[in-house]
Every structure is written in C-alpha cells, then in structure tokens.
N, C-alpha and C positions, 0 to 999 in steps of 0.2 A: 352528471358525471363528476367524479372526484378529481378535481384539478388543484387540490391543495398543494402548494409548494411545487407545482409542475415546473416552475422556472428554476428550481434548485438542481434537478437532475434529468428531467424528461422533456425539456423544451424542444428536443430534436424530433419528438414523435408527432405524427400526423393524426390529430384528433378526429379527423373525418374517416380514417381507415377503420373498417369494421372489426378487424382483428384487434386493433388497439383499443377500440371501444369495449370489446369483450374483456380484454385484460383489465381495463379500468373498472368495469362492472364487478369483476371478481374482488376488487379492493375498494368497493364503494364505501364500506364502513370503517376504512382505515384512516389514520390521521393524514397519510399521503400514500400515493402509489409508489411502490418500489421502483428502483432504476431498471429500465428495460434497455439493454444494449442494442445498438443499431444492427449488430451481428446476430441477434437472437432470431431463431426461426420461431416466430410467435405461434403459427398454426400448429407446429409440432409440439410446442410446449403446452398449448391449450388442450390438445388431444391427450397428452400425458397426464395433465391435471384431471381431465374428465374421467380417465380410467383408473386414476389413483396411483400412477407410477411416478408422479411428480407432485410436489406440494407447494402451497403458497408460502410466501415469507411470513413468519410469525408476526402477528399484529404488534407485539411489544417492540419489535425491532424497527418499526416505522414511526415510533414516537420520539420526537426530537428532545434532546436533553436541554438543560438550562443554557448551555453554551451554543445552542442552535446547530448541534451536530447529531447525527444518528448513532445508535449503539455500535454499528459496524465500524465507525471511525475509531472507537476504543479498541476494537480487535486489531485494527491496523497499528495503532500505537503500541499495543501489547506485543505484536509481532516485531515491530521495530526495536523494542526494548531488549530483545534477545541479542542484538548486536550482529546479526547475520544478514539483515535485510539491506539490499543495495538497489541502485537504479537499474540493475540487470535482473533483479528478482521478478518472477512472474507473480501474478495475482490469482490465487485460487478461486475457483468458480463460486465458492461459498459466499464471497463478498457480494456477488449479485443475487444468487439464488436463495441464500439463507438470511442475508443481512440487508438486501435491497439497496446496495450502494454502488456507485461508480468508484472503484478503488483507486483508479488513476487520478480522478478528480479529488478524491479524499486525501490522497497524498499531498497534492498541491495545497489543499485547504488547511491541513494540519500544520503545514509550514507557514502559511500566511497568518494563521492564528497564533503562531508562536509556540506550538506544542512539540515540534520536531524541527531539526535542522539537517541540511545536507552537509556532510563532512567535506573538508578540503581534500585535495589530492594527497597531501602529507599525511593526514589522519586516515586516509583510505588505503595506505600501503599494506595494511594487514590483510586486505582482500586479495592481494597478489601472492602467487607462490614464489618459491625461491628462484626458479628458472626465470620468471618474469622480472624479478628484482635484479638478477644478474645481468639480464639483457639491457635493462635501463642503465645500470652502472657502466656496462661495456660501451654502450652507445654514447654515453656522456664522457668517456675517456678516463673514468676512475680506475685506479689500480688497487691491488691488494685486497680482494674480496673473495677469491676462489675457495678459501677454506672456511668461510663464514657460514653459519647456519642462518635460518630465516630471520631470527631475532637480530643477529649481527648485521645481516644485509639491510634490514630496515633502518637500523641505527646509522650505518654507513651512508645509506641513501639520504637520510635526513641531514646528516652532517655535510654532505657534499653538494646537494642540490637544493635550490630554492623552490618555493611553492610554485612560482611561475614556470620554472623549468619542468617540474614534475607534472603540472597540469596538462602539458602538451604531450606527455609520454603515454598516458593511459586514460581511459574514460570512466572506469568503474568508480562509483562513489557510494560510501555508506551513509546511513542516517542515524541520528541519535536523538533521544528524547531530551527536551529541555526540562527544567524543574517544573514548569507549568504542566508539561505533558505527564510527568511522573505523578504530580498531584491529582491530575484528572483521572488517572488509572486508580489511584487510591480512593477517589471520591465515589467511583461506581464499581466496586468489586464484584457486584452481583452479575454484571455483564460478562466479565471475564470468567467467573465461576461457572457460568452456564455453557461456555464454549468448550467443545471437545479438545482435550489436550494431547499434544505429542511434543517430543523434544525437537528443538530447532538447532 
C-alpha cells in the first residue's frame, strides 16, 4: 500500500477500510496518495472512476516540489495573488479532485512557510462595501461621511479608527503574497500555465 507522506494529508483515513484500500491501490505508483476529504463518498467516487465519469488526480500533481509543497499549493498562491481571496472565500473542488490537496490546510501552510500573510483589519477594508463602512463609522460615532464614496469612506475609517477598534467590527480578512510567495510562482510557471484560466 502506498503510504508515502500519509502523515502530510491523509492521516485521518482508516487504512483497514476496504474502500480506502481500493483508493490507495489506484494511486499505488504515485509519489503519494492525493488528499481524500473525510466528507467524500468514497464508494460513489470509485464507481465514477470505474465507469470513466471521474478521473484520477494527474500523477504530476502529486510530486512534491523542492519546497516540500505540492503543485496545488502554487495554484492557491496564484489565486491569492489576484487580491480577491479572503477568509470567507470557498475552496473549489479542483483543489481536492484535480490537485489532490487539502486547500484549507494548504492555506495554513503557505502562511507558516512565509509565502502569504493574512491582512490586518485596516488593510481588509477594501473587502467591505460602502454601506458596511458607513455602519462602522456610525457605530463609532464618527461624523461627516454621508457624501463620501467608498474610497473616501475607507480613508475616513483609517483616520478615525485604530486597528484594534476595527478588528472587533468585522471578521473578513484578505490575504497577500509575500516576496517569497511571488518568487515561488515565478520559479514554477509551468504549473500555473497548465491551470484553466478565468478572471477573478
């Protein structure tokens, strides 16, 4: 049984389960078995693979890079680099089914490795709309903002409220690549080039 790097993503699996064993058999010649979510209906997925309506994760996506991360992590960094990814963004199924990674875990790891950071409340104001910004200002007792557009509201908020005050007002936070994260994307352009593109 292919248990290479099982501790990285799949330590939650019961290796004595026959369905799990069948999944591992499918990936026997891979560098490691792709992430299998606890929520996945393994029997249904195996049936779909057998009739050809589902596919295996490409073998190349399960080969770790020099940095001990999988190619799917680069797709997450690429996604973050658009500036629209937040702690409220969902993770598309392709992270698990095409790249074989636990995207939620990957998000934690890229921060731990210094490739991305979570923005402060102040730097995350851009993810709020004008009505939300006005509500924060009103609640904080700030005056003179009624005719301001979103840009002006953001500036007013930054001028009048501290990071500590803002942090308790809303929970959404954006993410940003560090220089190391940007360099990593530049190092492996072929991974990004193969990924289907759409605007974010």
